[in-house]
N, C-alpha and C positions, 0 to 999 in steps of 0.2 A: 430528830429522826436518827435512827441508827446509821452507822457507816458500814461500808462494804467489808471492813475488817472485823465486824462483830463476830464473837465466838459463840459456839454452841454452849448453852448453860449445862451444868452438870446434870446428868440424867441416867436413869437405869438403862440397861441394855438387855435385860432378860425377859422371860415370859412371866405372867402373873397368874398363878393357879392356886386356888384354895387359900387366898390371903398371903401368899408367899411369892417372892421373886425367885425364879429358878432359871437355870441354864437349859437351853434346848439341846437335843441329842444330835441335831444336824449341824453342818458347818455354818459359821457365822456369815452374815451378808452385809456388805457395805451399804450405807445410805449416803447418797451423793447430792450435792447442791446443783440444781439444774442451771443456775446462773453462771457457774464457774466450772462445773464438772468435778469439783474437788470432793474428796471423801470427807464426810463429816464424822462418821463413827461406824463401828461394826456392831451389828445387833444379832442376838441369838435367834436361832430358827428351830422350830419344832414341827412335827408331823403328826401321824396317826397316834403314836404313843402319848404325846402331850395332849392332843385333843381329847382322847378318851379319858385321861386323868381330869381334864377340865370339865367334861360332861359329868363324870362321877361326882366331882366337887359341887357342881351346880345342882345335881340331883339331890344330894344330901342336904344342901343348904335350903332347898326350896320349901320344905315344910316349916322350917323355923322362920324364914323370911316372909312367906305368905301369911303365917300365923302371928307375926309381930303386931303389936298394937299399932293401929293406923297412925296415931299421932307421932309415934317414934319413927316410923318409916318416913313420914312426911318431913320430920325434923332433919333427918339425915340427908334427904335429897336437897332441902334448902341449904344445908351446910356445904354440900358439894358446890352448889351455885355460888355461894359466898366466897368459897376458896378459889374458884375459877376467876371470879371478879378480882380478888386480891392479886392473883398471879397473871392477869390478862396480858401485860406487856411481855412477860417471859414466854407465855404460851404463843403469843403472836410471833415473836422472834424465832422460836423453834419451827413454827409452820413456814415462815418465809424461807428459812435456811433449807428445809427439806423439800418444799413444794414450789417455791419461787414467787408466789403472789406478793405484791407490795405489802409492806408491814402494816400500813394503815388499813388496807383491805383485810388483812389477816386478823387484825384486832377487831374489826367489825364482825368477822365470823365468830370470834371468841365471845363477843357480847351477845350474839344471838343464842349461844349456848346457855348463858345465864338466864335469859328470858325463858328459854325452853324448859329448863330444869324447874324454875319457879312455877311455871304454868302447870307442868305435869304433877308436881308435888301437890298442888291444890286440886288438880283434876282427880287425884286419887280419892279425894273426899266426895266426889260426885259420881261414883260408880254405883248407880242406882239399879235395884232390882224392880220387881213389879208383882202386884197381886191382882189376879184376874177374877172377876165375879164367878162364883161356883155354886153348885147345888147345895142345899142344906146338908150339914154333916160332912162337907168337903171343903178343902182349901187348895186353890191353885196358886202356886208361887213360882216366880221366875227369879233365879239367882244368877249373878255374874261372878265367875271365879277365874283366877289367873290360869292361863293355859299350861304353865309349867316351865320347863327348861327351854330357853330360846337360843338359837344360833343366829348370830348377826355378822354379816359380811359387808364391809364398807369400802368405798373407792378412795382414790388419791386426790381427786380434784377439790374436795372439801374435807380434808382429813381430820378435822375436829368436829365440825357441825354434824356431819353424817353419823358420827359415833353417838353423839348426845341425842340426836333425833331418834335413835333406835333404843339406846339404853334407858333414857329418862322415862318414856312411857312404860317400858317393860318392867323396870323395877318399881315404878309407881303402882303398877297393876298388881305387883306381888310376885312377878316372875324372877327367875335367875337367868344369867346370860353367859354365853361364851362368845367373845368378839374375835373376829379375824380381820385385821385392818389390811389395807393395801401394802404390798411388799416394798414399794418405793417410798412410802410415807408413814412408817410405823412410829416415828418419834412423837407425833402429836397424840397418838393413842397411848403410848407409854406415859406421857406427861399427865394425861387425864387419869390414868390408873394410879399414878403416884398420889394424886389428890384423893381418889377413892380410899387408898390405904391410909392417908394422913387423917382423913375425917372419921375413920373407923367403920367403914362399910364392912359388914360381917363377912368372914371368910366364905368363899364359894359363891357369893351373890353375883359378882362380876369377875370373869376370868378372861385373860388375854393370851391368845395363841398366835404367834407370828411365824409364817413359814409358807411352804408351797401351797398355792391356792387350790389346785385340784385335789391334793391329798387331804388337806384340812376340810375343804368343802364336801368331799365324798364321805369323810368320816362323820360329819355333821348330818348329812342327808340320810346316811345308812342307819343312824342310831334311832331306835324306837324311843329312847329316853328324851331326845330332842323333839318337842312337840310343836315347835314353831320355828320357821326360818324367815328372817327379814334380810333383804339384799338390795343394795344399790350398785348398779354397774351397767354393763352393756347388755343389750337385748339377747345377743348370742349366748353369753354365759348364763343369763337369766333363764332362758329356755332349757338349758342343760340342767340347771339346778331344779327347775320346775319338774322336769321329767324324773330326776333322781328322787325328789321329795315325794313323788306319788307312791313310791314303793313302801313308804312308812306313813302315808296319808297325813302329812303335816299340814298345819295351818300355815299359809304363806302371805307375805306382802312384799312385792318387788317394785322398785322404782327403776325403770330401765331407760333406754335411749329416748331421745327427743329430736325433733327437726322443726322447730317452732316457726310458724308463719308470723310475719309482722306486716300489717296492712295499713297503708296510708291512703285514706279516701280523699276525694276531691274537696270535701268540706273540713278537712282536718286542720288543726293548728300546726302548721309545718314546723315552727320553731320547737314546739313541745315534742313533736314526733322525733325530730332530729336529736334533741337532748336525751330523750328516752332511749332511742336506739343506740346511741354512742355509749351511754352509761351501761346499758344491759349487755351490749355486744362485747364490750371490752372488759367487763367484769370477769376476773380470773382468766383474762386473755381469751375469752370465748370458750374456755374449757368447762362448760356447764351444759347439762341436758336441757336447761330452760333457755339457753342462749338463742336469740333470734337468728335463724339460719336462712330463711327465704324472705326477702324484703319485697313485698308487692306494692308498687307505687302507681297511683292513678296517673294516667297520661296528662290529665288536666293540671296537675301540680308538680309534675316530675322535674321540669327545668329548675323551678325554685328549690325543690327538695334536694336535688343533686348538688346544686351550687352550695347550699348551706351545709350539706353533709360533707362535701370535700373540705370545706373550711374547718369543720369540727374535727374531722379525722386527722387533718394536718396538724392539729394541736395535741394529738395523743402522744404522750411521751413513753418511750420503751427503755427498759434497763434493769439493772439489778434491783430486786425488790427491797433491798435495804436502803436504797436512795429514794429521793422524792419523785417517783414516776407513777404513771397511771397503769402501766402494763409491765409485767415481768416476763420471764422466759416461759416457753412451753415446757412440758414435763420431760421430754426426751427427744432423741433424734428421730425415732419412728413417727412421732406426732408431726414433725416437720415434713417428713417424706409423704405422709398421707395428705396433708394440706396441699403441698406442692403438686401432687398428682391430680388433685381436684382442680386446682387453678390451671394447670397446663391443659387438662382435658377441656375445660371451659374455653380457654383461649383458642385451642385447635378447632373448636366447633363454633367460633364466631364471637365469643364474648370479648369485651374491651376492658383492659385494666386501667382504671382511673387513678388508682393509688396503690402503692406497694406491689404485691405479687411475687415477693422473693424473700429468701432468708437473709437476715442481717449478720454479716460476718466480719465487718471491719472494726478496728479499735477495741472498745470495751465489749463489743459483741462477740469477739473472736472465740472465746472459750465457752460460750453458753448456747442455749437452744432458743434463739431469738428469731422472730418473724415479723416482717413489716406489716403494720395495719393496712388492710387491703380492701379495695372496692372493685367489684366486677360489675360491668353494665352489660345489658343485653343477654342475660341468662335465660335459657329456655329449658323445656322438658327433655331436650335431647342430651343435656349435659349431666354428668354424674352428680354434680353438686346440688342439683334440684332434688334428688332422691336420697343421697347419702348424707348422714349426719356430719356436720363440720365441727370439729373440736378445735377451733382456733380463730384468729382475728380476721375473718374474711366476711365481707358484706356483699352478697349477691343481689343485684337489682333486677326485678322482673316487672314488666309493664302490664297494666290491665285497663280495660275500658269500663266495665260495669260490675255491679255488686254481685250478681249471681255467678258471673264468670270467675271472680276472685275467690268466692267461697268454694267453688268447685276445685280450683287450683290449690287452695290452702289445704283442703281435705284430701288431696291426692298424695297420700303418704301412709305408710304402714304405722307411723308413729302418731301418738295422740297425747302428748304431755302438756306443753305450754303453747299458748297463742296470744297474740296481741293485735289490737287495731285501734286506729285513731279516727274519730269522727265527732262532729258537733250535732249530729242528728239523733235525737233520742229514739225515734222509731227504728232507725237503722241499727243503733246500738243494741236494742232488744232483739231484733231479727238475727243479726250476725252472731251475737253471743250465744244464741240458741242453736244456730246452724253449724257452728264450728265444732268439729269432732275432736275435742280436747278436754282433758280433765281440769285445766286451768285456763282462764281467759282474763287478760288484762285489757280494760277499756280505758283509753286515754292515760294509761299508766303501765308501768312494768313491775310494780310491787305485788307479786303474786305468791310470795312465801312469807308466812308469819306463823308464830306458834299457835295462834288462836283458830286458824282456819285449815281445812283439809288440803293436803298436798298429794298429788298423784295423777296418774294418767290412765288412758284407755287404749284399746287396740294393742299394738306391740310395745307400748310404753309401760306396761306393768299391770299389776293387780293390787288392790288394797290402797290404803291411805296412811299418810303420816300427818302428825300435828293435829291440834285441836281435840275435841271430844272423839272424833272419828279415829284418831291415831291410837289412843289408849284402848279403844274397843278391839283393835287388832290383836291385843295380847290377853283377851278374855274369852272364856267359853260361856255359853248360855246353858243353864241347867233348869229343867222344869221339875218341880216337886209337887206331887199330888198327894195330899194327906186326907185320909178318911178318918173321922173321929169315931171312936168306939162309944157305944151306948153305956 
């Protein structure tokens, strides 16, 4: 395991446009380590000017890339995956230094990139059209073609995986891309683009613009040359981008906020439920749209569940991600303030703190953004935390009596991304999985994201899907060709 003195590997600090590393026209911005608040490096920043250059480069590269022999395009994507695997330890270290998650968890994220790239490389071979029965002397043909230039905007919480989940299907489909990564975690993006350059991805196929979100985002949405926008982030920003994209009638896929219910029925395997909750809740320190945020516990098993949960949470270790811990820091001070406000509101309205409930500031925690693993009991619909997404290590417990009651409470949210429940009753499993208003449902498990299966939400959690065959379809247009044969 790396130690807390590990240094940032040598890395580019510029933007990547048309196959070249370039300096941005705006003032450089520091990237800081959230575990120590120390500056890691200064990174170039660009705005409208650089984004327009990237759009032009992608536009010019599109005919060549989409017209490349499929076998050659597939070979390049596999080569990217192989190079990421070769550099997995280095990429994980970079992620931990800029984002904070434990290095073991960061490496796990890198490994999902490899799987995703290989999957999409092969899925490029399965973009099938269709021939429809037609009258004599006619041919009805359905073709699927790449949509064109794609704008991609990614978040800080999964600074490597979110990039690959967007770029891999886009380039597999034959599209070209302009990526705008999160300002607080641009180094993972730069490291991936270094690999693109190293394996020989043609100039203009993938372009990297780092800088102010509003300026870059508006430039992408305003451009008629950008025919598709894919975004992962907050619902608030997603709605703004949705509105802006309407002006140029773009194809969009947005993965937005979540507020996942996690239900433990009276016939659940309590040990399995506790293990699943702790593993998923403290993944990335709760900074995930799929994180369990409202924990509904049947009164019949609550005493047993809470006892085992308290014991499990008591074993969760917190610290610098370069050490052997389960949980690293939060991304910044604003994240801690938001979490503390939710906890304080719940306490004021009657909730009981069973564990944590405060920022960690002593000793090794003094210089970072650390928060204690927290359990709140007696949470009700009167509290902010019941309706507001919690991006942190807080477990709010909510009692329930019967099945219909908990389904209603679970669906009482504007969000509809992930949901989980535990039961040993097959009939109940079928009913509840159908009744939950969420794009993702985990039954007796929390593994709801894989390269082979669609990922995405309903309601205010977004539109479109990533991963699997559904993911690559988001980067394709359907064309109908009707041919009449001459006599």
